[in-house]
Each structure stands twice: as C-alpha cells, then as structure tokens.
NUSE-284015 format. One record per atom (N, C-alpha, C): residue number from 1; x, y negated, z; atom name; residue in one letter. Coordinates in Angstrom, 2 decimals. Example, Ala and Ser with C-alpha at 12.3 -4.5 7.8 and 13.67 -1.06 7.14 Angstrom:
residues 2
{balo 1; {13.19; 5.69; 7.80}; "N"; "A"};
{balo 1; {12.30; 4.50; 7.80}; "CA"; "A"};
{balo 1; {13.20; 3.30; 7.80}; "C"; "A"};
{balo 2; {12.85; 2.25; 7.08}; "N"; "S"};
{balo 2; {13.67; 1.06; 7.14}; "CA"; "S"};
{balo 2; {12.90; -0.03; 7.87}; "C"; "S"};
This chain:
residues 95
{balo 1; {-39.07; 1.49; -28.25}; "N"; "M"};
{balo 1; {-38.07; 1.94; -27.30}; "CA"; "M"};
{balo 1; {-37.58; 0.74; -26.47}; "C"; "M"};
{balo 2; {-37.45; 0.95; -25.16}; "N"; "K"};
{balo 2; {-37.02; -0.12; -24.26}; "CA"; "K"};
{balo 2; {-35.52; -0.36; -24.39}; "C"; "K"};
{balo 3; {-35.14; -1.61; -24.14}; "N"; "S"};
{balo 3; {-33.72; -1.94; -24.11}; "CA"; "S"};
{balo 3; {-33.12; -1.44; -22.79}; "C"; "S"};
{balo 4; {-31.81; -1.45; -22.74}; "N"; "Q"};
{balo 4; {-31.12; -1.05; -21.50}; "CA"; "Q"};
{balo 4; {-31.51; -1.98; -20.35}; "C"; "Q"};
{balo 5; {-31.58; -3.28; -20.62}; "N"; "D"};
{balo 5; {-31.96; -4.23; -19.57}; "CA"; "D"};
{balo 5; {-33.37; -3.97; -19.06}; "C"; "D"};
{balo 6; {-34.30; -3.69; -19.97}; "N"; "E"};
{balo 6; {-35.68; -3.39; -19.56}; "CA"; "E"};
{balo 6; {-35.73; -2.10; -18.74}; "C"; "E"};
{balo 7; {-34.97; -1.12; -19.17}; "N"; "T"};
{balo 7; {-34.94; 0.16; -18.44}; "CA"; "T"};
{balo 7; {-34.39; -0.04; -17.04}; "C"; "T"};
{balo 8; {-33.30; -0.82; -16.91}; "N"; "L"};
{balo 8; {-32.73; -1.07; -15.59}; "CA"; "L"};
{balo 8; {-33.69; -1.83; -14.69}; "C"; "L"};
{balo 9; {-34.38; -2.81; -15.25}; "N"; "E"};
{balo 9; {-35.37; -3.57; -14.45}; "CA"; "E"};
{balo 9; {-36.50; -2.65; -14.00}; "C"; "E"};
{balo 10; {-36.99; -1.80; -14.91}; "N"; "D"};
{balo 10; {-38.05; -0.85; -14.55}; "CA"; "D"};
{balo 10; {-37.56; 0.10; -13.46}; "C"; "D"};
{balo 11; {-36.34; 0.62; -13.63}; "N"; "W"};
{balo 11; {-35.77; 1.55; -12.66}; "CA"; "W"};
{balo 11; {-35.62; 0.86; -11.30}; "C"; "W"};
{balo 12; {-35.13; -0.36; -11.31}; "N"; "C"};
{balo 12; {-34.94; -1.11; -10.06}; "CA"; "C"};
{balo 12; {-36.28; -1.28; -9.35}; "C"; "C"};
{balo 13; {-37.31; -1.68; -10.08}; "N"; "R"};
{balo 13; {-38.65; -1.84; -9.48}; "CA"; "R"};
{balo 13; {-39.16; -0.52; -8.91}; "C"; "R"};
{balo 14; {-38.99; 0.57; -9.68}; "N"; "A"};
{balo 14; {-39.47; 1.88; -9.22}; "CA"; "A"};
{balo 14; {-38.73; 2.32; -7.96}; "C"; "A"};
{balo 15; {-37.42; 2.12; -7.93}; "N"; "L"};
{balo 15; {-36.64; 2.51; -6.77}; "CA"; "L"};
{balo 15; {-36.99; 1.67; -5.55}; "C"; "L"};
{balo 16; {-37.12; 0.37; -5.74}; "N"; "L"};
{balo 16; {-37.53; -0.50; -4.63}; "CA"; "L"};
{balo 16; {-38.89; -0.08; -4.09}; "C"; "L"};
{balo 17; {-39.81; 0.24; -4.97}; "N"; "Q"};
{balo 17; {-41.14; 0.67; -4.53}; "CA"; "Q"};
{balo 17; {-41.05; 1.98; -3.77}; "C"; "Q"};
{balo 18; {-40.29; 2.94; -4.28}; "N"; "A"};
{balo 18; {-40.16; 4.24; -3.62}; "CA"; "A"};
{balo 18; {-39.53; 4.11; -2.24}; "C"; "A"};
{balo 19; {-38.65; 3.13; -2.08}; "N"; "L"};
{balo 19; {-37.98; 2.90; -0.80}; "CA"; "L"};
{balo 19; {-38.72; 1.88; 0.07}; "C"; "L"};
{balo 20; {-39.93; 1.50; -0.38}; "N"; "E"};
{balo 20; {-40.77; 0.54; 0.33}; "CA"; "E"};
{balo 20; {-40.07; -0.79; 0.54}; "C"; "E"};
{balo 21; {-39.42; -1.27; -0.53}; "N"; "L"};
{balo 21; {-38.70; -2.54; -0.50}; "CA"; "L"};
{balo 21; {-39.20; -3.48; -1.60}; "C"; "L"};
{balo 22; {-40.49; -3.42; -1.89}; "N"; "E"};
{balo 22; {-41.05; -4.19; -3.00}; "CA"; "E"};
{balo 22; {-40.76; -5.68; -2.95}; "C"; "E"};
{balo 23; {-40.63; -6.26; -1.78}; "N"; "G"};
{balo 23; {-40.40; -7.69; -1.65}; "CA"; "G"};
{balo 23; {-38.96; -8.12; -1.84}; "C"; "G"};
{balo 24; {-38.05; -7.18; -1.98}; "N"; "V"};
{balo 24; {-36.63; -7.51; -2.11}; "CA"; "V"};
{balo 24; {-36.32; -7.87; -3.55}; "C"; "V"};
{balo 25; {-35.66; -8.99; -3.74}; "N"; "E"};
{balo 25; {-35.23; -9.41; -5.07}; "CA"; "E"};
{balo 25; {-33.82; -8.90; -5.32}; "C"; "E"};
{balo 26; {-33.62; -8.24; -6.44}; "N"; "V"};
{balo 26; {-32.31; -7.71; -6.80}; "CA"; "V"};
{balo 26; {-31.89; -8.34; -8.12}; "C"; "V"};
{balo 27; {-30.74; -8.98; -8.13}; "N"; "D"};
{balo 27; {-30.17; -9.52; -9.36}; "CA"; "D"};
{balo 27; {-29.35; -8.40; -9.99}; "C"; "D"};
{balo 28; {-29.99; -7.66; -10.88}; "N"; "V"};
{balo 28; {-29.36; -6.49; -11.48}; "CA"; "V"};
{balo 28; {-28.04; -6.87; -12.16}; "C"; "V"};
{balo 29; {-28.03; -7.97; -12.88}; "N"; "N"};
{balo 29; {-26.80; -8.38; -13.57}; "CA"; "N"};
{balo 29; {-25.68; -8.69; -12.60}; "C"; "N"};
{balo 30; {-26.00; -9.26; -11.46}; "N"; "E"};
{balo 30; {-24.98; -9.57; -10.46}; "CA"; "E"};
{balo 30; {-24.41; -8.29; -9.84}; "C"; "E"};
{balo 31; {-25.29; -7.33; -9.57}; "N"; "V"};
{balo 31; {-24.83; -6.05; -9.02}; "CA"; "V"};
{balo 31; {-23.94; -5.34; -10.03}; "C"; "V"};
{balo 32; {-24.35; -5.35; -11.31}; "N"; "L"};
{balo 32; {-23.54; -4.71; -12.34}; "CA"; "L"};
{balo 32; {-22.21; -5.42; -12.53}; "C"; "L"};
{balo 33; {-22.21; -6.74; -12.39}; "N"; "A"};
{balo 33; {-20.96; -7.49; -12.51}; "CA"; "A"};
{balo 33; {-20.01; -7.12; -11.37}; "C"; "A"};
{balo 34; {-20.53; -7.00; -10.16}; "N"; "L"};
{balo 34; {-19.71; -6.58; -9.03}; "CA"; "L"};
{balo 34; {-19.15; -5.18; -9.27}; "C"; "L"};
{balo 35; {-19.98; -4.28; -9.77}; "N"; "A"};
{balo 35; {-19.53; -2.92; -10.08}; "CA"; "A"};
{balo 35; {-18.41; -2.96; -11.11}; "C"; "A"};
{balo 36; {-18.54; -3.82; -12.09}; "N"; "G"};
{balo 36; {-17.50; -3.96; -13.12}; "CA"; "G"};
{balo 36; {-16.19; -4.45; -12.55}; "C"; "G"};
{balo 37; {-16.26; -5.43; -11.66}; "N"; "V"};
{balo 37; {-15.04; -5.94; -11.03}; "CA"; "V"};
{balo 37; {-14.37; -4.84; -10.23}; "C"; "V"};
{balo 38; {-15.15; -4.11; -9.45}; "N"; "A"};
{balo 38; {-14.57; -3.02; -8.64}; "CA"; "A"};
{balo 38; {-13.97; -1.94; -9.53}; "C"; "A"};
{balo 39; {-14.68; -1.57; -10.59}; "N"; "A"};
{balo 39; {-14.19; -0.51; -11.49}; "CA"; "A"};
{balo 39; {-12.89; -0.90; -12.15}; "C"; "A"};
{balo 40; {-12.77; -2.15; -12.55}; "N"; "H"};
{balo 40; {-11.57; -2.59; -13.26}; "CA"; "H"};
{balo 40; {-10.45; -3.05; -12.34}; "C"; "H"};
{balo 41; {-10.78; -3.44; -11.13}; "N"; "S"};
{balo 41; {-9.76; -3.93; -10.20}; "CA"; "S"};
{balo 41; {-9.21; -2.86; -9.28}; "C"; "S"};
{balo 42; {-9.99; -1.83; -9.02}; "N"; "V"};
{balo 42; {-9.57; -0.77; -8.11}; "CA"; "V"};
{balo 42; {-9.44; 0.51; -8.94}; "C"; "V"};
{balo 43; {-10.48; 1.29; -9.01}; "N"; "V"};
{balo 43; {-10.61; 2.44; -9.91}; "CA"; "V"};
{balo 43; {-12.09; 2.59; -10.23}; "C"; "V"};
{balo 44; {-12.41; 3.27; -11.32}; "N"; "R"};
{balo 44; {-13.82; 3.40; -11.74}; "CA"; "R"};
{balo 44; {-14.76; 3.85; -10.63}; "C"; "R"};
{balo 45; {-14.40; 4.90; -9.87}; "N"; "P"};
{balo 45; {-15.33; 5.35; -8.83}; "CA"; "P"};
{balo 45; {-15.56; 4.32; -7.72}; "C"; "P"};
{balo 46; {-14.77; 3.26; -7.69}; "N"; "A"};
{balo 46; {-14.99; 2.21; -6.69}; "CA"; "A"};
{balo 46; {-16.26; 1.42; -6.99}; "C"; "A"};
{balo 47; {-16.77; 1.49; -8.22}; "N"; "A"};
{balo 47; {-17.96; 0.71; -8.59}; "CA"; "A"};
{balo 47; {-19.18; 1.08; -7.75}; "C"; "A"};
{balo 48; {-19.63; 2.34; -7.75}; "N"; "P"};
{balo 48; {-20.81; 2.65; -6.94}; "CA"; "P"};
{balo 48; {-20.53; 2.54; -5.44}; "C"; "P"};
{balo 49; {-19.32; 2.88; -5.04}; "N"; "L"};
{balo 49; {-18.96; 2.79; -3.63}; "CA"; "L"};
{balo 49; {-19.03; 1.34; -3.15}; "C"; "L"};
{balo 50; {-18.48; 0.44; -3.93}; "N"; "T"};
{balo 50; {-18.46; -0.98; -3.59}; "CA"; "T"};
{balo 50; {-19.87; -1.55; -3.51}; "C"; "T"};
{balo 51; {-20.70; -1.25; -4.50}; "N"; "T"};
{balo 51; {-22.05; -1.80; -4.49}; "CA"; "T"};
{balo 51; {-22.88; -1.21; -3.35}; "C"; "T"};
{balo 52; {-22.66; 0.07; -3.04}; "N"; "F"};
{balo 52; {-23.37; 0.67; -1.91}; "CA"; "F"};
{balo 52; {-22.98; 0.00; -0.60}; "C"; "F"};
{balo 53; {-21.69; -0.15; -0.37}; "N"; "I"};
{balo 53; {-21.22; -0.74; 0.90}; "CA"; "I"};
{balo 53; {-21.65; -2.20; 1.01}; "C"; "I"};
{balo 54; {-21.58; -2.94; -0.09}; "N"; "A"};
{balo 54; {-22.03; -4.34; -0.06}; "CA"; "A"};
{balo 54; {-23.51; -4.41; 0.26}; "C"; "A"};
{balo 55; {-24.31; -3.54; -0.35}; "N"; "G"};
{balo 55; {-25.74; -3.51; -0.08}; "CA"; "G"};
{balo 55; {-26.04; -3.12; 1.35}; "C"; "G"};
{balo 56; {-25.29; -2.16; 1.86}; "N"; "F"};
{balo 56; {-25.48; -1.73; 3.24}; "CA"; "F"};
{balo 56; {-25.15; -2.88; 4.20}; "C"; "F"};
{balo 57; {-24.04; -3.57; 3.94}; "N"; "A"};
{balo 57; {-23.66; -4.70; 4.79}; "CA"; "A"};
{balo 57; {-24.71; -5.80; 4.73}; "C"; "A"};
{balo 58; {-25.23; -6.06; 3.55}; "N"; "A"};
{balo 58; {-26.27; -7.08; 3.41}; "CA"; "A"};
{balo 58; {-27.52; -6.68; 4.19}; "C"; "A"};
{balo 59; {-27.88; -5.41; 4.11}; "N"; "G"};
{balo 59; {-29.05; -4.92; 4.85}; "CA"; "G"};
{balo 59; {-28.88; -5.05; 6.35}; "C"; "G"};
{balo 60; {-27.69; -4.73; 6.82}; "N"; "L"};
{balo 60; {-27.43; -4.87; 8.26}; "CA"; "L"};
{balo 60; {-27.51; -6.33; 8.70}; "C"; "L"};
{balo 61; {-26.94; -7.23; 7.88}; "N"; "A"};
{balo 61; {-26.97; -8.66; 8.23}; "CA"; "A"};
{balo 61; {-28.40; -9.17; 8.25}; "C"; "A"};
{balo 62; {-29.19; -8.77; 7.27}; "N"; "T"};
{balo 62; {-30.59; -9.20; 7.23}; "CA"; "T"};
{balo 62; {-31.36; -8.61; 8.39}; "C"; "T"};
{balo 63; {-31.17; -7.31; 8.62}; "N"; "G"};
{balo 63; {-31.90; -6.63; 9.69}; "CA"; "G"};
{balo 63; {-31.61; -7.16; 11.07}; "C"; "G"};
{balo 64; {-30.40; -7.66; 11.27}; "N"; "S"};
{balo 64; {-30.04; -8.19; 12.58}; "CA"; "S"};
{balo 64; {-30.39; -9.67; 12.71}; "C"; "S"};
{balo 65; {-30.96; -10.24; 11.64}; "N"; "G"};
{balo 65; {-31.38; -11.63; 11.70}; "CA"; "G"};
{balo 65; {-30.28; -12.64; 11.45}; "C"; "G"};
{balo 66; {-29.13; -12.19; 10.98}; "N"; "Q"};
{balo 66; {-28.01; -13.10; 10.72}; "CA"; "Q"};
{balo 66; {-28.29; -14.03; 9.55}; "C"; "Q"};
{balo 67; {-29.03; -13.53; 8.55}; "N"; "A"};
{balo 67; {-29.30; -14.33; 7.36}; "CA"; "A"};
{balo 67; {-30.47; -13.73; 6.59}; "C"; "A"};
{balo 68; {-30.97; -14.48; 5.62}; "N"; "T"};
{balo 68; {-32.04; -13.98; 4.76}; "CA"; "T"};
{balo 68; {-31.49; -12.92; 3.81}; "C"; "T"};
{balo 69; {-32.40; -12.21; 3.14}; "N"; "D"};
{balo 69; {-31.98; -11.22; 2.15}; "CA"; "D"};
{balo 69; {-31.03; -11.82; 1.13}; "C"; "D"};
{balo 70; {-31.43; -12.92; 0.53}; "N"; "A"};
{balo 70; {-30.64; -13.53; -0.55}; "CA"; "A"};
{balo 70; {-29.26; -13.96; -0.06}; "C"; "A"};
{balo 71; {-29.21; -14.60; 1.08}; "N"; "V"};
{balo 71; {-27.93; -15.07; 1.62}; "CA"; "V"};
{balo 71; {-27.04; -13.88; 1.98}; "C"; "V"};
{balo 72; {-27.63; -12.86; 2.60}; "N"; "S"};
{balo 72; {-26.86; -11.67; 2.98}; "CA"; "S"};
{balo 72; {-26.27; -10.98; 1.76}; "C"; "S"};
{balo 73; {-27.09; -10.82; 0.72}; "N"; "M"};
{balo 73; {-26.60; -10.15; -0.49}; "CA"; "M"};
{balo 73; {-25.52; -10.96; -1.18}; "C"; "M"};
{balo 74; {-25.72; -12.26; -1.29}; "N"; "R"};
{balo 74; {-24.72; -13.12; -1.92}; "CA"; "R"};
{balo 74; {-23.40; -13.06; -1.16}; "C"; "R"};
{balo 75; {-23.47; -13.13; 0.15}; "N"; "A"};
{balo 75; {-22.26; -13.11; 0.98}; "CA"; "A"};
{balo 75; {-21.54; -11.77; 0.87}; "C"; "A"};
{balo 76; {-22.26; -10.67; 0.99}; "N"; "A"};
{balo 76; {-21.63; -9.35; 0.92}; "CA"; "A"};
{balo 76; {-21.01; -9.11; -0.45}; "C"; "A"};
{balo 77; {-21.72; -9.49; -1.51}; "N"; "M"};
{balo 77; {-21.17; -9.29; -2.85}; "CA"; "M"};
{balo 77; {-19.97; -10.20; -3.09}; "C"; "M"};
{balo 78; {-20.00; -11.39; -2.52}; "N"; "G"};
{balo 78; {-18.85; -12.30; -2.65}; "CA"; "G"};
{balo 78; {-17.61; -11.75; -1.97}; "C"; "G"};
{balo 79; {-17.79; -11.20; -0.77}; "N"; "V"};
{balo 79; {-16.66; -10.60; -0.05}; "CA"; "V"};
{balo 79; {-16.12; -9.41; -0.84}; "C"; "V"};
{balo 80; {-17.01; -8.56; -1.33}; "N"; "A"};
{balo 80; {-16.58; -7.38; -2.08}; "CA"; "A"};
{balo 80; {-15.85; -7.77; -3.36}; "C"; "A"};
{balo 81; {-16.37; -8.76; -4.07}; "N"; "R"};
{balo 81; {-15.74; -9.22; -5.32}; "CA"; "R"};
{balo 81; {-14.34; -9.77; -5.04}; "C"; "R"};
{balo 82; {-14.22; -10.60; -4.01}; "N"; "K"};
{balo 82; {-12.91; -11.18; -3.68}; "CA"; "K"};
{balo 82; {-11.93; -10.09; -3.27}; "C"; "K"};
{balo 83; {-12.37; -9.17; -2.45}; "N"; "L"};
{balo 83; {-11.49; -8.10; -2.00}; "CA"; "L"};
{balo 83; {-11.01; -7.24; -3.17}; "C"; "L"};
{balo 84; {-11.90; -6.92; -4.10}; "N"; "A"};
{balo 84; {-11.51; -6.13; -5.27}; "CA"; "A"};
{balo 84; {-10.49; -6.87; -6.12}; "C"; "A"};
{balo 85; {-10.72; -8.15; -6.34}; "N"; "K"};
{balo 85; {-9.76; -8.94; -7.13}; "CA"; "K"};
{balo 85; {-8.42; -9.04; -6.41}; "C"; "K"};
{balo 86; {-8.45; -9.26; -5.11}; "N"; "D"};
{balo 86; {-7.21; -9.33; -4.33}; "CA"; "D"};
{balo 86; {-6.49; -7.98; -4.34}; "C"; "D"};
{balo 87; {-7.24; -6.91; -4.30}; "N"; "Y"};
{balo 87; {-6.67; -5.56; -4.34}; "CA"; "Y"};
{balo 87; {-5.88; -5.38; -5.63}; "C"; "Y"};
{balo 88; {-6.50; -5.77; -6.73}; "N"; "A"};
{balo 88; {-5.84; -5.66; -8.03}; "CA"; "A"};
{balo 88; {-4.58; -6.50; -8.09}; "C"; "A"};
{balo 89; {-4.65; -7.72; -7.57}; "N"; "A"};
{balo 89; {-3.49; -8.61; -7.58}; "CA"; "A"};
{balo 89; {-2.36; -8.03; -6.71}; "C"; "A"};
{balo 90; {-2.71; -7.49; -5.56}; "N"; "N"};
{balo 90; {-1.71; -6.89; -4.68}; "CA"; "N"};
{balo 90; {-1.07; -5.66; -5.30}; "C"; "N"};
{balo 91; {-1.87; -4.86; -5.99}; "N"; "E"};
{balo 91; {-1.34; -3.66; -6.65}; "CA"; "E"};
{balo 91; {-0.40; -4.06; -7.78}; "C"; "E"};
{balo 92; {-0.77; -5.12; -8.51}; "N"; "A"};
{balo 92; {0.07; -5.57; -9.62}; "CA"; "A"};
{balo 92; {1.40; -6.14; -9.13}; "C"; "A"};
{balo 93; {1.40; -6.75; -7.96}; "N"; "S"};
{balo 93; {2.63; -7.34; -7.42}; "CA"; "S"};
{balo 93; {3.44; -6.34; -6.62}; "C"; "S"};
{balo 94; {2.87; -5.15; -6.42}; "N"; "G"};
{balo 94; {3.58; -4.12; -5.65}; "CA"; "G"};
{balo 94; {3.47; -4.29; -4.16}; "C"; "G"};
{balo 95; {2.56; -5.15; -3.71}; "N"; "A"};
{balo 95; {2.39; -5.39; -2.27}; "CA"; "A"};
{balo 95; {1.63; -4.29; -1.60}; "C"; "A"};
C-alpha cells in the first residue's frame, strides 16, 4: 500500500499530465503548507481557495513573461502566506 506522500506525488503527476503541464515542478509539501496556513489563519475553506488563487496568479505571471514558473509560484505563495498570517493577526487584534 502506498503512503500518503506517494499517493499525492502520483496524483500530482497524473493531474499535471492530464492538464498537459508535465514540465511544471510542483512542491507538494509547500502547497500543503500554504493550505495549512490559510486554513488555520482564516477559515478551513480558505485552504483550497488560497492555493487556487496563488496558482492562478503564478500562472498569469509566468504566462505574461514576468517570471519563470518557479519564481512566480514562490512569489505568489509568499504573498498568500503573508496575507493569511496578517489576516489572523488583524482578526486577533480586532482590526
């Protein structure tokens, strides 16, 4: 029986292939970490929403030639992570 990590890697490869994105590198652990930050800093349903929007923003940046895939993904996930953490801090302070 495959581990959860192996299953996620297999799923990621299958999805990338189905979407004709075989050359795109995805750091599954980084995406899951971002989802965790969003889920715990905002609300649980923010996890898939946050990762989708970050991925979409990264795709737009790459597609328009602003940056490489890796740089675009790192930047978008960094912005999303910071915003989620700031959101939690602002909610805690009542701002």
